[in-house]
N, C-alpha and C positions, 0 to 999 in steps of 0.2 A: 432339582433338575427337572426342566420341562419335558413333555412327552415328545418324542421324535416326530418330526411332521416334514421331513424333506420331501420336496416335491419331485425329485429325481434321484436315481441312484448314485452313489458315490462316485462311481467311475464316470458318469456323465459331466459332474461338476470339474474332476480333475482333467478330464480330456479338454474340457473348455480352458481350464486355465494353463494347461500345457501349450495350446494354440496360441494362446495371448502372450506367454512367456517367449515362445518363439518368435513372435513379432517383436517383442520388445528388443531382445537380444539382435535380432537383424537391424534395428534402427538404432542399435548401440546405446540403448537406455538402461539405466540401472533398475529402473521400474517405473510406474505409473500409479497416479491417484484417480480412482474411479469414484467420480461424483455423481453420474447419471443414476438414479435410483435402479433403473433396469439393470445396468452394467453390474452394480453391487449385487442385485439377487440372481443374476445369471450366472456369474462367476463363483460366488460363495454359497449361495443358498438364502443368505439372509433377506428375510422380509418381515417387515413392521408396517401397519397403517401409518406410523409417524415418520415415514421416509422423508417428508419434507424439512425435518430438522437437520442440524449440523452433524451429518454422517456421511463416511467415505469409507473405501476400502483402499489400504495400501497394497500394491500388487508389486511384489519384487520379481525382478527378472529369473530368480531362482529361489526356490523356498515357498512356505505358504504365506497367503495373504494375512493381514492385520485389519479388524474393523474397528472403526472410531464411531463411537455413538453415545448417545445419551443412557445415563444409568437405568433409567426405567424400562429400557429395551431389552435387559438381560435375559429375561424370560424367552422372547422371541429370538434372541441369539442362540440360546440353549437348544430351541425346538428346530431351529430352522437351517442356522449355519454350521456347514461342516468343518470349519476350520475354527482351533480353540482359541488363537491369539487376539487379543481385543484390548482397547484402551476406552474407557468410559469416562464420560465426563458429568458433574453434577451442574446444575443450574446457576451455582455461585462460580463455576470456575471460569477462568480465562480459557476459552475453548481453542482459540487459535493458538495460543502459545503451548498448550497441552499436544495440540496436533502438530506442531512444529518440533517438538521434543519426540513425539513418537516416531516422526518420520525421520530425524536424524539418527535415533536410536537403531532404526533398522536399516537404513540405508546410507548412512554416513552424513557428515556435515557438508560436503560439496556434491551431491548426485547429479548425474543428469536424469533429468524426472519427467515422464509425460505426464500430461493433466488433461482432464476431459474439458476444455474450454468451452465447449457447446452445451455442458449440463446445465439445466435451468436452477439447479439450487446453488451453483458456484457464483455467486453475486460478485461483482467487482470488488466490494469491500471485503468479503471473505477472501478472495484471491490475493488482495493486497497485505491483507493481515497476516495469512499464513507466509507470504513471500518474505515479510520483512523479519520474520523468525527465522528464516533460512538464506541468509546473504549470499551464500557461496554455490547456491543452487542455479544449474542451467534448467530452464523450463522450455519444454517442447509441447506443443499441441497434440494431442494423440486422440482426439474424439471421435475419430474414424475405426479405432481397432476394433473395439467391442461391437460397435453398432454394425459393422460389416459383417462380422461373424454372425451375428444373430440373425443376418438375414436368410440362412440355411436352416431349417429347422429338422432338429431330430425326431425319430418315430414317436419318441416320448411326449415332445412337444406338440407334434400334430395331432396326437391324440387328445390334448387337452382342447385344441382347436376344433375337433370333431364334436367333442361335448359342448362345447361353446355354440357350435351351429345347431345342434339339436335346441338348446335353451332358446336360440333365436326364432326357430321354427315355432316353438311353442308362444313365444311372444307375439309373433306375426299373427297366429291364429286369434289370440285375444284381440289384437288390434282390429282384425276384420268383423270379429263377433260383435264388438262395441261401437263400432264407427256406425252409429245411428242417428237418426235426425233426433234432435232432442237431449242426446249425450253432450256433455263437455269433454275437452280435450284432457282435462284432469281426470276425469273417469276411466278415459281410454288410459292413460298412463299408468293409473293405479292396476288396471286389469292386466296391461303388458307387464309391468314390474314383478306382479305376483306370479305370473305365468312363468316368467324366465327364472325367477328365483326357485321356484319348484321344480322348474325344468333343469337346474344345475348350476346355473349362474352364480359367481361369487358377489356379483354387485346388481344393482336391480335395472339400471339404465335410465330410461327407456331408449335414449339415444334421439335422434331426430324425430320430432312430433310436431305437426303444425297443419292447419287447417285455412280454407278461405284464401285471402290474398297472400298469406305468409306462405302457403304451399308451394308459391311459385319461386321461393328465395330458400337457398341451403340453409342448414343449421339453426331452423325453428325449434323452440323447446314448448313444452305444452304451457298453458294458459289455461284460465277460467272459460274461454270462448265455447260456446255451445254450438254444436254441429247443426248444419242446415241442410235440407235436401239440395242435392246438386253440388255441394262442396267437394272439391278435392282434398284429400287428406295424405300428406307426405310423411310417410313412417319408414324409419330406418332404426332395426331392433339390434341392439349393441351389446350382446353380453359376453360374459367371458368365465373360464373355468382356470384356476390358479393365475388368473389375471393375463391368459392366453386368449386372444379375441377372434371372433368369426362375427360376421354381420352380413345383413343384406337389406334391400329395400323391395318393395312391392306397392302399386299403385292402387288407390282405393276412390271410389266416388261413394257418396253418401246417398241412398236411395235410388238413385237412377244415373245412367249413362247412356251417350248418344251413341250412334253407329261410329261417327266420327272419333270418339274417344277410344273406342275399341280398335279402329284403325290406326292410330297414333300409338298405341301400346304395342299392338302386333308388329308395326314397323319397328319400334325400338328393339322389341324381342328379337326380331329377325336381324337388326344391325349388331347385336351384342352377339348372337350366335355365330355370325360371319367373322367378328372380330377375335371372339374365343378360340374359334377353328385355326387361327393363327399362331396361337399359345403352344409353343413347345421349346426344349431347350437349345439354345444358341439364336434363336430367334430375336433381333433386335427389338427393344419395347415400342419403338416407332412405328413398327409394322402394324399390330392390331391398333395401336393408338390412331393412326390415320383412317384405319376401318372406320372406327367410331366417328370423327371428325367428318370424313368426307361423306359418310352414310346420313348423319344427323343433318349436314348442312345441304347435302345435295338432295334430300326429301324435303327441303323447306321447313324444317320443324325450327330451327333456329337461325338467327342471323349471324351470330358468332359462337364460336365454341372454344372457351378459354381454360376452362378447368382441365385438371390431369384426370385420367381415364383408368389407370392402375395406382394403387399405393399398396406398400408391403404392411402387412399388420402381424402381430405376433404376441410376445410380452410386452405390455404396455400399461403404464401407471400414469394416472392422471398429474399434470395435464396433457402428457403425451397422446394423440388420438390416431398415430400413424410412425412406420418406421421411414428412416430418409430414403425410401427409394420410390420414386414417383415417375409414372409414364407421361410424357408431355412431347411437343413436337421435337424439342432440342435434347431428349434423353440420348445417353450414350453408353447405356448398360444393355445386356441381353438377358434372357430368361434362363435360370438356371434350375435343376431338380432341386426340390424341397423348399423352395422360396414359396411364400403364401402371400395371397393379394386380396385385397377388396378392389372389385372392378365395378364401375357402374356407367350408365347413360341415362342423360336427364334431359327432357323436352317438355314444354307446355305443361308445366307442374307435376310431370309424371317421371317418377325414377324406378329404374329397373337395376338391381345390382345383385351379385353374388359374392363369396368369398371362396377363391379357388386355391388349389395345391398344383404346383407344377409339377408333374411327374416325368418318367424318363423319356416318355414319346409324347407328351401332350399335357393334358390338365385334368383335374378331378374337382367337382364340386363339392365344398365342404359344407354348403348350405343347400339343402333340397327342399323346396316347396313349390307349388303349382305356379308357373310361370303366366299371368294373365292380368287382367283387370278385374279388380274385385269390387263388387257394389254392396255396401254395407247397408 
């Protein structure tokens, strides 16, 4: 038996399960298949680094879940999952046939069954193969059930994000320290990763890291490029604790910065402060979103502003980089207490961002680092 390493108290898992089961009953579903790795971990506790293999959870409308996974994951099932029922396949098994048998034995031969159609591990081939073994089943997309519930974080979840925020701060300090003329992006990345791991991150990152021309374009990764005096370095540190994320950006110039550089960054900070001052429960996402867009465009810092300004973060497993809640001009949702977001503003190669928690009357930063243009 593996050592117990549950991420949360058993009561938190059972409360999550009860909420999902109440929704299944409301939709008149006999159960659901949770294929998204975050859904499986959120509802059952089960976590393994091999989550990309054929594994999922059968969530009945009443009773305990069943885990379907590879037999080599038994140690991690024992260590992390709070529910005992499981069906494990070996590499020589017909996995789809085994899965269909497990589903029918627990939910009947002709259930009305929800399934997370939007889950990336559920390929068309996998879905069609499972369907062929359950010809009497009515399939209903329920991709929204768990993903929507995950948007409101519990105090225990937020505690992990606070820890991730501290690791992000350690990583940014290392980025600034190593953003020197003659250092390479790779050397910067090594220092950032080491600092974040020592600071409590479960994965090294480092997140966005690019310099020179690539600093003007999102999502650059580190290369062998050597920094030169005057370069902009775009850095976003993206650590996590128990795979709960917090992240932020700060702008860096190598060796020197002009008065105009400082003016631009100070304007971005002022715009962000005005946008965040609008964040509180009940406020439509479009309100602070418009402050960002109008502020940047009105200041002449960009000709267009097409990217989102807030996106929800929490329990994220690669390849997912964010939860499905974003602020943009057509957003139809409002802020609620317990939501956590990465919110950012970008212009002229400079990025300023924070991870925030929506509180009962406003917001709280989960990342706390000096807000300025840094010169390495």
